[in-house]
C-alpha positions as CSV (number, residue, x, y, z in Angstrom):
1,M,0.2,-0.3,0.2
2,R,2.0,3.4,-1.2
3,E,1.6,6.7,0.8
4,I,-0.4,9.5,-0.9
5,P,1.3,12.8,-0.4
6,G,-1.0,16.4,-0.5
7,A,-3.8,18.5,1.2
8,W,-5.9,15.7,1.9
9,R,-3.2,14.6,4.8
10,R,-3.6,18.2,6.8
11,T,-7.5,18.4,5.9
12,A,-8.1,14.8,7.5
13,L,-5.4,15.8,10.3
14,G,-7.5,18.6,10.9
15,A,-10.4,17.1,11.7
16,G,-8.6,14.4,13.6
17,L,-9.5,11.8,11.2
18,L,-6.1,10.0,11.1
19,S,-5.1,6.8,12.5
20,P,-1.8,4.7,12.4
21,G,-1.9,2.4,8.7
22,P,-0.2,-0.4,8.1
23,A,3.9,-0.8,8.4
24,G,5.6,1.6,6.3
25,V,2.5,3.3,5.3
26,G,1.9,6.0,8.0
27,E,-1.1,7.6,8.6
28,V,-4.1,6.6,7.0
29,P,-8.0,8.2,7.1
30,V,-10.9,7.1,8.9
31,P,-14.8,7.4,8.6
32,T,-16.3,10.1,10.6
33,V,-17.4,9.8,13.8
34,F,-20.9,10.2,12.5
35,A,-20.2,7.6,9.6
36,E,-19.0,5.0,12.3
37,M,-22.1,5.5,14.6
38,T,-24.7,5.3,11.9
39,A,-23.0,2.5,10.3
40,L,-23.4,0.5,14.2
41,A,-27.0,1.6,14.4
42,I,-27.9,-0.2,10.8
43,A,-25.8,-3.5,12.4
44,T,-27.1,-3.8,15.9
45,G,-30.8,-2.3,15.1
46,A,-30.5,0.4,17.5
47,V,-32.4,3.9,17.8
48,N,-30.6,6.6,15.9
49,L,-30.0,9.4,17.8
50,G,-26.8,10.0,16.5
51,Q,-26.4,11.7,13.2
52,G,-28.6,14.9,12.7
53,F,-31.1,14.2,10.4
54,P,-34.8,14.2,10.5
55,D,-36.8,11.5,10.0
56,E,-40.4,12.9,8.9
57,D,-41.4,14.5,5.5
58,P,-41.1,18.2,4.5
59,P,-43.8,20.5,4.2
60,A,-46.2,19.6,1.5
61,E,-45.8,22.9,-0.4
62,V,-42.1,22.6,-0.7
63,L,-42.7,19.0,-2.1
64,A,-44.7,20.3,-4.9
65,A,-42.5,23.1,-5.2
66,A,-39.9,20.7,-6.1
67,H,-42.2,18.7,-7.9
68,E,-43.6,21.4,-9.8
69,A,-39.6,22.7,-10.9
70,I,-38.7,19.0,-11.8
71,S,-41.7,18.6,-14.4
72,A,-41.4,21.7,-15.8
73,G,-37.8,21.3,-16.9
74,A,-35.5,23.1,-14.5
75,N,-32.9,20.1,-14.4
76,Q,-30.0,21.6,-15.7
77,Y,-27.6,24.4,-14.3
78,A,-29.1,27.2,-12.5
79,P,-27.2,30.9,-12.8
80,G,-24.1,30.8,-10.4
81,R,-25.0,33.0,-7.8
82,G,-28.8,30.6,-8.1
83,V,-32.0,30.9,-9.1
84,P,-33.4,34.4,-8.8
85,T,-36.8,33.3,-7.0
86,L,-34.2,32.0,-4.7
87,L,-31.8,35.1,-3.9
88,G,-35.5,37.0,-4.0
89,S,-36.5,34.8,-1.2
90,I,-33.6,35.1,0.6
91,T,-34.0,38.6,0.5
92,D,-37.1,38.4,2.0
93,H,-36.9,36.2,4.3
94,Q,-33.7,38.3,5.8
95,R,-35.9,41.6,5.8
96,R,-39.0,39.6,7.4
97,F,-37.8,38.1,9.8
98,Y,-34.5,40.3,10.7
99,G,-34.8,43.9,9.3
100,I,-32.1,43.0,7.4
101,G,-31.7,44.5,3.6
102,L,-29.9,43.2,1.0
103,D,-29.3,43.2,-2.4
104,P,-30.5,40.1,-4.3
105,E,-28.2,40.2,-7.6
106,R,-24.8,41.4,-5.6
107,E,-25.1,40.5,-1.7
108,V,-26.7,36.9,-2.1
109,L,-25.4,33.5,-3.3
110,V,-26.4,30.1,-3.5
111,T,-23.9,27.1,-2.3
112,A,-24.1,23.4,-1.9
113,G,-25.8,23.4,1.4
114,A,-23.9,25.2,4.5
115,T,-20.9,23.0,4.4
116,E,-20.0,24.6,0.9
117,A,-20.7,27.5,2.1
118,L,-18.2,27.4,5.0
119,A,-16.0,26.0,3.0
120,A,-15.6,28.5,0.1
121,T,-15.9,31.4,3.1
122,I,-12.9,30.2,4.8
123,L,-10.6,29.5,1.4
124,A,-11.4,32.9,0.1
125,L,-10.9,34.8,3.0
126,V,-7.7,33.0,4.8
127,A,-4.8,34.7,3.7
128,S,-1.4,32.9,4.9
129,P,-0.5,30.2,6.4
130,D,0.4,33.1,9.9
131,D,-3.5,33.6,9.9
132,E,-5.8,32.4,13.0
133,V,-9.5,31.3,12.9
134,V,-11.1,31.3,15.8
135,V,-14.5,28.9,16.6
136,F,-16.1,27.8,19.8
137,E,-14.9,24.1,20.7
138,P,-16.3,21.7,21.5
139,Y,-17.4,23.0,17.3
140,Y,-18.7,21.3,14.1
141,D,-16.3,19.2,12.5
142,A,-15.7,20.8,9.3
143,Y,-14.4,24.4,10.6
144,A,-11.3,22.2,11.7
145,A,-10.7,20.5,8.7
146,C,-11.9,23.6,6.1
147,V,-9.1,25.6,8.0
148,A,-6.6,22.9,8.4
149,L,-6.9,23.0,4.6
150,A,-6.7,26.3,4.3
151,G,-3.8,25.9,5.6
152,A,-4.6,28.4,8.5
153,T,-4.4,28.1,11.9
154,L,-7.3,27.0,14.8
155,V,-8.0,28.8,17.9
156,P,-11.0,27.4,20.1
157,V,-12.3,29.1,22.6
158,P,-13.7,26.3,25.2
159,L,-17.2,26.2,26.1
160,R,-18.3,24.0,29.4
161,F,-21.1,22.1,30.3
162,P,-23.8,22.5,31.3
163,D,-24.8,26.1,29.8
164,F,-21.6,26.2,27.5
165,Q,-21.6,30.0,27.0
166,P,-17.9,31.0,26.6
167,D,-16.1,33.1,29.2
168,L,-15.3,36.4,28.0
169,D,-11.7,37.0,29.0
170,E,-11.3,33.4,27.6
171,L,-12.8,35.0,24.6
172,A,-10.5,38.3,24.5
173,R,-7.0,36.4,25.0
174,A,-8.2,34.3,21.9
175,V,-8.5,37.0,19.5
176,T,-5.2,38.6,18.3
177,D,-4.0,40.6,15.1
178,R,-3.4,37.4,14.0
179,T,-6.8,36.5,13.9
180,R,-8.3,36.6,10.4
181,L,-11.8,35.0,11.1
182,I,-13.8,34.3,13.7
183,I,-16.8,31.9,13.5
184,V,-19.9,31.9,15.2
185,N,-22.1,28.5,15.4
186,D,-25.5,30.2,16.7
187,P,-27.4,28.2,17.8
188,H,-24.6,26.1,18.5
189,N,-23.9,22.5,17.6
190,P,-23.4,20.2,18.9
191,T,-24.4,21.5,22.4
192,G,-27.9,23.2,21.6
193,A,-26.6,26.4,23.4
194,V,-27.5,30.0,21.9
195,F,-25.8,32.6,23.0
196,S,-26.0,35.6,25.0
197,P,-26.6,39.2,24.1
198,E,-22.9,40.0,26.2
199,V,-21.5,37.2,24.3
200,R,-22.2,38.6,20.6
201,A,-21.5,41.8,21.5
202,E,-18.1,40.9,22.5
203,I,-17.6,39.4,19.4
204,V,-18.4,41.8,16.9
205,R,-16.2,44.2,19.4
206,L,-13.3,42.1,19.5
207,A,-13.5,41.8,15.3
208,E,-14.0,45.9,15.1
209,R,-10.4,45.7,17.4
210,H,-8.7,43.5,15.6
211,D,-9.6,44.2,12.5
212,A,-11.1,40.6,11.7
213,W,-14.1,39.0,9.3
214,I,-17.2,37.5,11.2
215,V,-18.6,34.2,9.5
216,T,-21.2,32.5,11.0
217,D,-23.1,29.6,10.6
218,E,-26.8,30.0,11.3
219,V,-28.4,26.9,10.0
220,Y,-30.6,26.5,12.8
221,E,-31.5,30.0,12.8
222,H,-35.6,29.0,13.4
223,L,-34.9,26.2,16.1
224,V,-34.7,28.6,19.0
225,F,-36.7,28.0,21.6
226,D,-36.8,30.8,23.6
227,G,-37.2,34.1,21.8
228,P,-36.2,35.1,18.1
229,H,-33.1,33.9,17.3
230,V,-30.4,37.6,16.3
231,P,-28.0,37.5,13.4
232,I,-25.1,38.8,14.3
233,A,-25.0,40.9,11.2
234,T,-27.9,43.2,12.9
235,L,-25.5,44.4,16.2
236,P,-23.8,48.2,15.2
237,G,-21.2,47.4,13.6
238,A,-21.1,43.7,12.8
239,A,-22.6,44.4,8.9
240,E,-20.1,45.1,7.2
241,R,-17.4,42.5,8.2
242,T,-20.0,40.1,8.8
243,V,-20.6,36.8,5.8
244,S,-23.4,34.7,7.2
245,I,-24.6,31.4,6.3
246,S,-27.5,29.5,6.5
247,S,-29.6,26.6,4.7
248,G,-32.6,25.3,3.8
249,G,-31.6,21.9,5.3
250,K,-32.8,21.9,8.5
251,T,-35.2,24.3,8.3
252,F,-37.6,22.4,6.1
253,Q,-35.9,19.1,6.8
254,V,-34.8,18.7,3.7
255,T,-30.9,17.9,4.7
256,G,-30.3,15.6,1.8
257,W,-31.0,18.4,-1.0
258,K,-27.9,20.9,0.3
259,V,-29.6,24.4,-0.6
260,G,-27.1,27.1,1.4
261,W,-26.5,30.6,1.3
262,V,-24.3,33.5,2.2
263,T,-25.3,36.7,2.6
264,G,-23.1,39.7,3.5
265,P,-21.3,43.0,1.8
266,A,-21.1,42.7,-1.9
267,D,-17.3,42.2,-2.0
268,L,-16.9,39.9,0.9
269,V,-19.8,37.9,-1.0
270,D,-17.7,38.2,-5.2
271,A,-14.9,36.9,-2.5
272,V,-16.5,33.9,-1.5
273,L,-18.0,33.6,-5.2
274,A,-14.3,33.4,-6.5
275,V,-13.5,29.9,-5.2
276,K,-17.4,28.8,-5.0
277,Q,-17.7,28.6,-8.8
278,F,-14.6,26.5,-8.8
279,L,-16.4,23.6,-6.0
280,T,-19.1,23.1,-7.2
281,Y,-20.2,26.1,-9.7
282,T,-24.1,25.5,-8.9
283,N,-26.2,22.7,-7.9
284,A,-29.8,21.2,-6.8
285,T,-31.7,23.9,-9.4
286,P,-35.3,22.2,-9.1
287,F,-34.6,22.1,-5.2
288,Q,-33.4,25.9,-5.3
289,H,-36.7,26.4,-6.4
290,A,-38.9,24.5,-3.8
291,V,-36.8,25.8,-1.0
292,A,-37.4,29.4,-2.5
293,A,-40.7,27.9,-1.8
294,G,-39.9,27.4,1.3
295,L,-38.7,30.4,2.8
296,R,-42.1,32.6,1.6
297,L,-44.6,29.9,4.0
298,P,-46.4,31.6,6.8
299,D,-44.8,32.9,10.1
300,D,-46.5,30.0,11.8
301,Y,-44.7,27.3,10.4
302,F,-41.7,28.9,11.5
303,T,-43.0,29.5,15.2
304,G,-44.4,25.9,14.8
305,I,-41.3,24.1,14.0
306,A,-40.0,25.6,16.8
307,A,-42.5,24.6,19.0
308,T,-42.6,21.2,17.7
309,L,-38.8,20.4,18.6
310,R,-38.8,22.2,21.9
311,A,-41.8,19.5,22.5
312,K,-39.3,16.6,21.5
313,R,-36.4,18.0,23.3
314,D,-38.1,18.1,26.8
315,L,-39.2,14.6,26.2
316,L,-35.6,13.3,25.4
317,A,-34.0,15.2,28.1
318,D,-37.2,13.7,30.6
319,G,-36.2,10.4,29.7
320,L,-32.2,11.6,30.0
321,R,-32.8,12.5,33.6
322,H,-34.9,9.2,34.5
323,A,-31.9,7.3,33.3
324,G,-29.9,9.1,35.2
325,Y,-27.9,11.2,33.0
326,T,-26.9,14.9,34.4
327,V,-28.5,17.2,30.9
328,S,-27.8,20.7,29.8
329,P,-30.5,22.5,28.5
330,A,-30.8,22.5,25.0
331,A,-31.9,26.2,23.8
332,G,-32.1,25.8,20.5
333,T,-30.6,23.1,17.4
334,Y,-31.2,19.8,17.1
335,F,-29.4,18.4,19.7
336,T,-29.2,17.6,23.8
337,V,-26.0,17.0,25.5
338,A,-25.9,15.0,28.6
339,D,-23.1,13.4,31.0
340,A,-22.5,10.0,31.3
341,S,-20.3,10.0,33.9
342,H,-22.1,7.5,36.0
343,R,-22.4,4.8,33.2
344,L,-18.5,5.0,32.5
345,S,-16.0,2.2,33.3
346,P,-13.0,3.1,34.7
347,G,-11.2,3.9,32.0
348,Q,-13.7,4.3,29.7
349,D,-14.3,7.8,28.4
350,A,-17.8,9.2,25.7
351,A,-16.3,7.1,22.9
352,D,-15.8,3.7,23.9
353,F,-19.5,4.4,25.9
354,C,-21.0,5.1,22.3
355,R,-19.4,3.1,20.7
356,A,-20.9,0.5,23.0
357,L,-24.2,1.7,23.7
358,P,-25.8,0.7,20.2
359,A,-25.3,-3.0,21.4
360,R,-25.7,-2.7,24.9
361,V,-28.9,-0.8,25.2
362,G,-29.9,-0.4,21.3
363,V,-29.7,3.6,21.2
364,A,-26.8,5.2,19.0
365,A,-25.3,8.5,20.2
366,I,-22.3,11.4,19.6
367,P,-19.1,11.7,22.1
368,L,-18.9,15.0,22.2
369,T,-15.3,14.0,22.2
370,A,-15.5,14.3,18.3
371,F,-16.0,17.8,18.1
372,A,-13.5,18.7,20.3
373,S,-9.3,18.9,19.8
374,A,-6.8,16.8,20.3
375,A,-5.5,18.9,23.2
376,H,-9.0,19.3,24.8
377,R,-10.8,16.1,24.3
378,S,-10.5,15.2,28.1
379,E,-12.8,18.5,29.4
380,Y,-15.7,16.6,27.1
381,A,-14.7,13.1,28.5
382,S,-18.1,12.4,29.7
383,L,-20.3,14.3,27.7
384,V,-22.8,12.9,24.4
385,R,-25.1,14.1,22.2
386,F,-28.6,12.9,21.6
387,A,-30.4,14.2,19.1
388,A,-34.4,15.2,19.0
389,C,-35.5,15.7,15.8
390,K,-36.8,12.5,15.4
391,R,-40.9,11.1,16.1
392,V,-42.0,11.4,18.9
393,E,-42.6,8.1,19.3
394,V,-39.0,6.6,18.0
395,I,-37.7,9.3,20.6
396,A,-39.7,7.5,23.9
397,E,-38.9,4.5,22.8
398,A,-34.8,5.4,23.0
399,A,-35.7,7.3,26.8
400,A,-37.1,3.4,27.3
401,R,-34.2,1.9,26.2
402,L,-31.5,4.2,28.3
403,S,-33.9,3.4,31.0
404,R,-33.3,0.1,31.0
405,G,-29.4,0.1,30.3
């Protein structure tokens, strides 16, 4: 087996996905924890509360719009920036919910999901190996992979159980004149936290002071349980230095369609487009039309999905507490984090626990260590992420199994 040089190695290393290979080969890439836990769930017949995808259909109006677009012939390349109806719907959405005014032709860009938007933005705005990218740890694993691919340095700011709010002094120490980007995932995956107004204001203050760009990941923007989502771009002084990213996958339960978007000042969006156009060029033409229809749904749809997921969160949290777990109260997203200390055997951590859980009790989950850098994994060694974006009967069955185990 030969050794393959290239940028893939630093990308896999950044994501923590390198493992010792056969003699003479060195390290080789390994599957993500999501693939590993889903495979274990399938093999054991476990309830999969690991990977964050819904098991219910999208709104009928969105499905109908997809069928209509396909039947009408919208099956070829979309324009590079996105189909006009979706660009217009994103613009209207930002004004309707947040009072943000955008030019649909210059300040909006459609991408192949939020992950491509993040990758294109990081690759576009990182300038040299001396650049640093500040993230909140634990973090969505794509951040570390893309920062490593770009050749920059990841600087994590810890979020600690149970409230997962960053310490403002630690945040201030992390952001320096070497900081090129501050990536803000709010509502936050994997913890379910929603950042406080003080945290948001400090992020903007530090970005201004050190002339850094802010990159937001807001894919759970309509899944906030107490009060409305507050985009950082709405704060004083933030709009001109913020690239905002979201997608339709979580909002409309269409995670497989991969329709995301970037919004922000025209010059920043142009910079992202310069990279994005050589990644996918364009994507999912009929689904762009369908997501545009989804963004035009009435307000009660958006309040309804948050209320529905809040009830599922409560059902899951109650089941976890009944099973003896200490639970962090999720303020948004699909996810709830629980401390499994009482279930861990001597020397066992959350990763070992999650690998054994499907066969032992019939439930799959994700260890929070999968979202942390190697230097800090011990701080999350007993914490497990469970997904509440499943049918009520599925969550109830998982809770019952956890109580028995």
